[in-house]
C-alpha positions, 0 to 999 in steps of 0.5 A: 496442496500449495504451501501455506502462509506459515510453510512459506514463513519457516522456510523463507526466514530460514533460507535468507537468514531472517529473525522468526521474530519477523514471521511472528509479526507477519503472522499477527498482521495477517490473523488480522486481516483474516478477522476483516475480511470477514468483516467485509464479506458480511458487509450490511447483513452486520449492519457494519456499513455507512458512516461512523460519524467520526473523523481522522487525523487528515479530517476524512470521514471515517467508515464504520468498516475504518474503525473496526479494521483499525482496532482489530489490528491495533488489538492483535498487534499489541498482544504480539512481544515483537511488536513495539509500536504501531503507526495507523493513517487512523490514529494521531500519533503511535501507538506503543505495544512492547517495550521488548519488541523489535518491530514497528508496524505502520499500515492503513487498515482499510484503503479505498473506504469510498468504495466500502458501501458500494462492494468494490475491492478494498484493502489493508496495506501494511509496513514493517520496520525494525526498531531503533535502540533507545526509547519508542518516539515519533522518529522511531518510525520515520525511517525512509522506505528503504529500510522496511524489512517487509511490506504487503497488502490483503486485497479484499476483492472476489478473493481475498489476496495477501501479497507479500515481500520480505525483500527477497521477491514478492508472493502472492497468497490466497484465502481458503475456506478454511481461513488460511492463506495458500501460497498461489504466485511467486515473484511477479514481474512488472513489464518495462513497457505498458498501454494502461494508466490509472489517474483520476481525470476529473482533476485534470485542470489542476495538474502541474504542466507535465503530468498535463502534457504526459496524459495529453500524449497518451490520449492521443494515441497511436496519432500522438508522439508515443505511437500507440494507444493507451487504456484508462483504468480508475478503481479510486482505491489504491491497493486494487490499482497497484494489484492490477500493475503488478499482475499485468503492468501499468502505471499510476499517478496521483500527482500534486496539483494545485488546490492544496499548493503547499502540500506535495501530494495527497497519499500518505507516505508512510502508509500507502507509497512506502509499502507500495513502492516496496512492493513495486521496486521487488517486481521490477517496477519503478516508484517516485514522487515525479522527482526523487525515488519514493525509498529515498524519501526521508520522513518528516511526520507520521501523517506525511503526504506525497505525490506518487507515480508507480508502475511500469519502470519505462512510463515512470522514467518518461513521467520523471523526466518530464518533470526535469526538463 
């Protein structure tokens, strides 16, 4: 039988001289996600689909499952003595946990909420940081992505998958019928070249010139300057897009556009871009905001937004070069 998550954590933490408390934090996250997976699986049978009739801090409509997932993660992580505090896309501010805890956990409890009611893959994204010394406050969380000690996601699709990094490569686990995450893949590598891209084409008229130019080159296919044909994919669930890229390559773009010129992008740096960028880099890919390496950006707020370009390194570098021209 393949190793289960507890077996892996015990061996991996010892091999890389990482604290056992980090393993307990990962275990708590996964315990919450097993519960969320069960709720997602039954869907309409338990009356949990549809709107919750409320909005989050970003002014977005919350789904019932958004609220359930958030409350599940907060409730379980607050009980872990290693967790000092939490930050969630669905919470206005951070949530204190245990004063003596050494870790902070940030999460998007249910990424891809627009897909919940149509049974398309959604997921939980998480990031773990070491708590700085001193009293817990918002500044404690505002660490650049390179400071993450772990990140990952749980994808609720045809199978429920956990994709995890503790800074030493990536491992993929599959949830079995006994509610255990079993190791099924180690260290997937994103090929540097690709012929697949993901972007919301309905926003094309709002993009800045470098992105307009780049996508026009891809659409020209083998008759254009790139000299090869590209395929487009768009799931409208970032965690599903990134999983596809980790498994077979590709590039994902959610660029800044002209509709809200005062905002640098739509996706959240702390809950989406940073944790997924760490995974992408651990798999040999690249992640930027089209100008700067994502993991080097100094956060200014818990709900900070950012443009995102990530995936196969050659394409990410090519897009970044267009923005520097």
